[in-house]
C-alpha positions in Angstrom: 9.0 4.4 14.9 8.3 1.8 17.4 5.3 -0.6 17.1 3.7 1.2 20.1 3.5 4.4 18.0 2.4 2.8 14.7 -0.4 0.4 15.7 -3.1 3.0 15.0 -1.7 3.7 11.5 -1.9 0.0 10.7 -5.7 -0.1 11.4 -8.2 0.1 8.5 -9.1 3.6 7.6 -12.5 3.6 9.4 -11.1 2.1 12.6 -8.1 4.5 12.5 -10.2 7.6 12.4 -12.6 6.2 15.0 -9.6 5.7 17.2 -8.4 9.2 16.6 -11.9 10.6 17.4 -12.0 8.6 20.6 -8.5 9.9 21.6 -9.7 13.4 20.9 -12.8 13.1 23.1 -10.7 11.5 25.8 -8.4 14.5 25.8 -11.4 16.9 25.9 -12.8 14.9 28.8 -9.6 15.2 30.8 -9.1 18.9 30.0 -12.5 20.1 31.0 -12.0 18.7 34.4 -9.3 21.3 35.0 -11.8 24.2 34.4 -15.3 24.6 35.7 -16.9 23.7 32.4 -18.6 20.8 30.6 -18.9 22.6 27.3 -16.1 20.8 25.5 -18.1 17.6 25.2 -21.6 19.0 25.5 -24.3 18.0 23.0 -24.7 21.6 21.9 -20.9 21.9 21.2 -20.9 19.0 18.7 -24.1 20.3 17.2 -22.5 23.7 16.7 -19.4 22.0 15.3 -21.4 20.2 12.6 -23.5 23.3 11.8 -20.6 25.7 11.5 -18.4 23.1 9.8 -20.8 22.7 6.8 -20.1 26.0 5.0 -16.4 25.4 5.6 -16.7 21.9 4.2 -18.6 23.0 1.1 -16.1 25.8 0.4 -13.2 23.4 1.0 -14.7 20.8 -1.4 -15.2 23.7 -3.9 -11.5 24.6 -3.6 -10.6 20.9 -4.0 -12.3 20.6 -7.4 -10.8 23.9 -8.7 -7.2 23.1 -7.5 -7.3 19.5 -8.7 -8.0 21.1 -12.1 -5.0 23.3 -11.6 -6.8 26.6 -10.8 -6.1 28.3 -7.5 -9.4 29.8 -6.2 -9.0 32.3 -3.4 -12.3 33.8 -4.8 -14.2 31.3 -2.7 -15.1 34.0 -0.3 -16.6 36.2 -3.0 -18.5 33.2 -4.5 -19.9 32.5 -1.0 -21.0 36.1 -0.7 -22.9 35.7 -4.0 -24.4 32.5 -2.6 -25.7 34.3 0.5 -27.5 37.0 -1.5 -28.9 34.7 -4.2 -29.8 32.0 -1.6 -31.8 34.5 0.5 -33.5 36.0 -2.6 -34.4 32.6 -3.9 -35.7 31.2 -0.6 -37.8 34.3 0.1 -39.5 34.3 -3.3 -39.7 30.6 -4.2 -39.0 28.5 -1.1 -36.1 27.1 0.8 -35.0 24.4 -1.7 -35.1 26.9 -4.6 -33.1 29.2 -2.4 -30.3 26.6 -2.2 -30.5 26.2 -6.0 -30.3 30.0 -6.4 -27.3 30.2 -4.1 -25.6 27.4 -6.0 -26.2 29.3 -9.3 -25.0 32.6 -7.8 -21.7 31.0 -6.7 -21.4 29.3 -10.0 -21.6 32.6 -11.8 -18.7 33.8 -9.7 -16.9 30.6 -10.7 -17.6 31.3 -14.3 -16.0 34.7 -14.1 -12.9 33.2 -12.4 -12.7 30.5 -15.1 -13.0 33.0 -18.0 -10.3 35.2 -16.4 -7.8 32.5 -15.5 -8.4 29.7 -18.1 -9.4 31.7 -21.1 -7.4 34.9 -20.7 -4.5 33.7 -18.5 -5.1 36.2 -15.7 -3.1 35.5 -12.6 -5.2 33.3 -10.4 -4.6 35.3 -7.2 -5.4 38.6 -8.9 -8.6 37.2 -10.3 -9.7 35.8 -6.9 -9.1 39.1 -5.2 -11.1 41.0 -7.8 -14.0 38.5 -7.3 -13.9 38.9 -3.5 -14.0 42.6 -3.7 -16.5 42.7 -6.6 -18.9 40.3 -4.9 -19.3 42.7 -2.0 -20.3 45.5 -4.4 -22.6 43.3 -6.4 -24.4 42.1 -3.3 -24.8 45.6 -2.0 -26.1 46.9 -5.3 -28.6 44.0 -5.6 -29.8 44.6 -2.0 -30.4 48.3 -2.8 -32.4 47.4 -5.8 -34.4 44.4 -4.4 -34.4 44.0 -0.6 -35.1 47.6 0.1 -38.5 47.0 -1.5 -39.3 44.1 0.9 -40.9 44.4 4.3 -38.1 44.0 6.8 -35.4 44.4 4.2 -32.8 47.1 3.7 -29.6 47.8 1.7 -27.7 45.5 4.2 -30.1 42.8 5.0 -33.1 40.7 3.8 -36.3 39.6 5.4 -36.4 36.3 7.3 -35.4 33.3 5.2 -37.2 29.9 5.4 -35.3 26.7 6.0 -35.4 23.2 4.5 -36.0 21.4 7.8 -34.1 19.2 10.2 -33.9 15.5 11.0 -33.2 13.7 14.3 -32.1 10.1 14.0 -34.6 7.7 15.6 -33.4 5.5 18.5 -30.0 7.1 18.6 -31.3 10.6 19.6 -35.0 10.1 20.2 -36.3 11.0 16.8 -39.9 10.2 15.6 -40.9 7.1 13.7 -44.3 7.5 12.1 -45.4 9.8 14.9 -44.0 7.5 17.6 -41.2 9.0 19.8 -38.4 6.5 19.7 -36.0 5.9 22.6 -33.0 8.2 23.1 -30.1 5.7 23.6 -27.3 8.2 23.4 -29.1 10.6 25.7 -29.5 7.8 28.2 -25.8 7.1 28.3 -25.0 10.8 28.4 -27.3 11.3 31.4 -25.4 8.6 33.4 -22.4 10.9 34.1 -19.9 8.1 33.4 -16.4 9.3 32.8 -15.6 9.3 29.0 -18.5 7.0 28.1 -21.1 9.7 28.7 -18.9 12.3 27.0 -18.6 10.1 23.9 -22.4 9.7 24.0 -23.0 13.4 24.3 -20.7 14.3 21.4 -22.3 11.6 19.3 -25.8 12.7 20.1 -25.0 16.2 18.9 -24.0 14.8 15.5 -27.4 13.1 15.0 -29.8 15.6 16.6 -31.7 18.3 14.6 -29.4 17.8 11.6 -30.2 19.9 8.6 -31.0 18.1 5.3 -28.3 20.4 3.8 -25.8 19.0 6.3 -26.7 15.4 5.2 -26.1 16.5 1.6 -22.8 18.1 2.4 -21.6 15.0 4.3 -22.7 12.8 1.4 -20.6 14.9 -0.9 -17.4 13.7 0.8 -17.5 10.1 -0.3 -19.1 11.1 -3.6 -16.2 13.5 -4.3 -13.7 10.8 -3.4 -15.4 8.3 -5.8 -15.8 10.9 -8.6 -12.2 12.2 -8.5 -10.4 8.9 -7.9 -12.6 6.2 -9.3 -14.0 7.7 -12.6 -12.7 8.7 -16.0 -13.9 12.2 -15.4 -12.0 12.4 -12.1 -8.8 11.2 -13.8 -9.1 13.7 -16.6 -9.8 16.5 -14.1 -6.8 15.6 -12.0 -4.4 15.3 -14.9 -5.3 18.9 -15.7 -3.9 19.9 -12.3 -0.9 17.6 -12.5 0.4 17.4 -16.1 -2.0 19.3 -18.4 0.4 18.8 -21.4 0.2 15.1 -20.9 -3.6 15.3 -20.8 -3.5 17.3 -24.0 -1.4 14.6 -25.6 -4.0 12.0 -24.7 -6.8 14.1 -26.3 -8.2 15.6 -23.0 -9.8 19.0 -23.5 -7.9 20.7 -20.7 -9.7 24.0 -21.1 -13.1 22.3 -20.7 -12.1 20.3 -17.6 -10.6 23.4 -16.0 -13.8 25.3 -16.6 -15.8 22.4 -15.1 -13.6 22.3 -12.0 -13.9 26.0 -11.4 -17.7 26.0 -12.0 -18.2 23.2 -9.5 -16.0 25.1 -7.1 -18.1 28.3 -7.4 -21.3 26.3 -7.1 -20.3 24.6 -3.9 -19.1 27.9 -2.4 -22.5 29.4 -3.4 -24.3 26.5 -1.7 -22.2 27.2 1.4 -23.4 30.8 1.3 -27.0 29.8 0.9 -26.6 27.5 4.0 -25.3 30.5 6.0 -28.4 32.5 5.4 -30.7 29.5 6.2 -32.3 29.3 9.7 -29.8 26.6 10.6 -27.2 29.4 11.1 -28.7 32.9 10.8 -32.1 32.8 9.0 -31.4 36.1 7.3 -29.1 37.7 4.8 -26.7 40.3 6.4 -24.0 42.1 4.5 -20.5 40.7 5.4 -21.9 37.7 7.2 -19.5 35.2 5.6 -16.7 36.7 7.8 -13.8 35.0 6.0 -15.2 31.5 5.9 -14.2 31.1 2.3 -10.6 31.6 3.4 -11.2 29.1 6.2 -12.4 26.7 3.5 -9.0 27.1 1.8 -7.3 26.5 5.1 -9.3 23.3 5.5 -8.2 22.3 2.0 -4.5 22.7 2.9 -5.0 21.0 6.3 -6.7 18.1 4.5 -3.9 17.7 2.0 -6.2 18.3 -1.0 -8.3 15.2 -0.1 -12.1 15.2 0.6 -11.8 13.3 3.9 -9.0 15.6 5.0 -11.2 18.6 4.1 -14.0 17.2 6.3 -11.6 16.8 9.2 -10.4 20.3 8.9 -14.0 21.7 8.6 -15.1 19.9 11.7 -12.1 21.1 13.6 -12.5 24.7 12.6 -16.3 24.4 13.1 -15.8 23.1 16.6 -13.6 26.1 17.5 -16.1 28.6 16.0 -19.2 27.0 17.6 -17.6 26.7 21.0 -16.5 30.3 20.9 -19.9 31.6 20.0 -21.6 29.7 22.8 -18.9 30.3 25.4 -20.1 33.5 27.0 -17.8 33.3 29.9 -14.7 32.3 27.9 -14.0 29.3 30.2 -14.3 26.6 27.5 -12.2 28.6 25.0 -9.6 29.0 27.7 -9.7 25.2 28.2 -8.8 24.9 24.5 -5.4 26.4 25.3 -4.6 23.3 27.3 -5.9 21.1 24.5 -3.5 23.0 22.2 -0.6 22.4 24.6 -1.4 18.7 24.7 -1.5 18.6 20.9 1.8 20.3 20.6 3.3 17.9 23.1 2.1 15.0 20.9 3.7 16.7 17.9 7.0 17.1 19.8 7.0 13.4 20.7 6.1 12.4 17.2 8.8 14.5 15.7 11.4 13.2 18.2 10.5 9.6 17.4 11.1 10.4 13.7 14.5 11.8 14.5 13.6 15.4 13.7 15.1 17.2 16.7 14.5 20.7 15.4 10.7 20.2 14.9 10.6 18.5 18.3 12.3 21.4 20.0 10.1 24.0 18.3 6.9 22.1 19.2 8.1 21.6 22.7 8.8 25.3 23.1 5.4 26.2 21.8 3.8 23.7 24.2 5.6 25.4 27.1 4.5 28.9 26.0 0.9 27.7 25.5 0.9 26.1 28.9 2.2 29.2 30.5 -0.6 31.2 28.8 -3.2 28.8 30.1 -1.8 28.9 33.7 -1.5 32.7 33.8 -5.0 33.6 32.4 -8.6 32.9 33.1 -10.1 33.6 29.7 -8.8 34.2 26.2 -9.5 37.2 24.0 -12.2 37.0 21.3 -9.7 37.3 18.5 -8.1 34.0 19.5 -11.0 31.9 18.3 -11.1 33.8 15.0 -7.4 33.2 14.2 -7.1 29.7 15.6 -7.9 28.0 12.3 -5.1 29.9 10.6 -2.8 29.0 13.5 -3.6 25.3 13.0 -2.8 25.6 9.3 0.6 27.2 10.1 1.3 24.4 12.6 0.5 21.8 9.9 2.7 23.6 7.3 5.5 23.9 9.9 5.5 20.3 11.1 3.9 18.2 8.4 4.8 20.1 5.2 6.7 17.0 3.9 3.4 15.1 4.0 1.4 17.8 2.0 1.3 17.6 -1.7 -0.7 20.1 -3.8 -1.4 19.4 -7.5 1.9 19.9 -9.4 0.5 22.4 -11.9 -1.8 24.2 -9.5 -1.9 27.9 -10.2 0.2 27.7 -13.4 -0.9 29.4 -16.6 -1.8 26.9 -19.3 -1.8 27.4 -23.0 -2.6 24.7 -25.5 0.5 23.5 -27.3 2.9 24.9 -24.7 4.9 22.6 -22.5 
């Protein structure tokens, strides 16, 4: 590849991803000029991206710990469902923070069931995950019939209102308070100027630092913490060897069963925390049956998209959260329609990248998809509602189709392990 195409890759990691983010905002700025919308780079859009990305991020990080330990966890959806019910119950009875703890424990119980089935008894990981997903729906409904039906405003399918843990606006950047004094709003000032690209960057940035839930701050902090824990500690090394070469870990005296249990329990707990966040006022403020709507599976999609790395999971979660948040607020469908052109530009970039690598087949396929997407954009005014819901899976399919050689799942992921067997 020529130096013109590799200069970004040679930057330090923080500068590289800042450059990618700037390029993304620049593309959004250009595209929204073709449609009568300013939603693509609005403050509310980046706020929604962060808010809806948190449960996906937590579920994805949960899947990361489980699969790094060698256990596939498609039961994340069920563990998230348990987290929604226990999170709502705990918050209603004991307060918002105890609700988060209850959701974490509820998801952890689902993780314990999965660990016992897969690690202890050698049940197929996929079968166990499916059973947990189905069983969690039944458990949540039964508990609602026994508990929430006795609460004012509750029923067999929903809870009363759930309290939240509160939000934080960063002073100076977005006009937050400092000791009762309203600080300046620097990003808002730049956003109000209407300058091309500069104001768009300011608006997107302001959405990321305005009315941020304390749970969001915790979830974002878990990304560097998970990286440190998994790649810089003895615990992380032992956990990862269980997902790569468990027999080698056994030969070194590692208790493989214990670390697999720990990985799956952490996985369930994080998925439960994601469920507790969904029922908090930051998203819904109430428990409703079926409100996870497949976000546990989207967390798995973010895990694959992120190549089983915490920072990659964060990128996938923000991308999918952006699509969901934009679709929910886009009543006229104009902004979601503009995303078609963004998709076409992305496919064009993939085609150029594949061609520069000498991969003519991938370049041709990406180019054809680019043309089809462009035609769809030019011949329509809006997109159907289902497009926003399936777009995360489409993104994962594109990643698998064009970047599969760069993806590397743990070598022993999903394999049945028995002590003493090679």
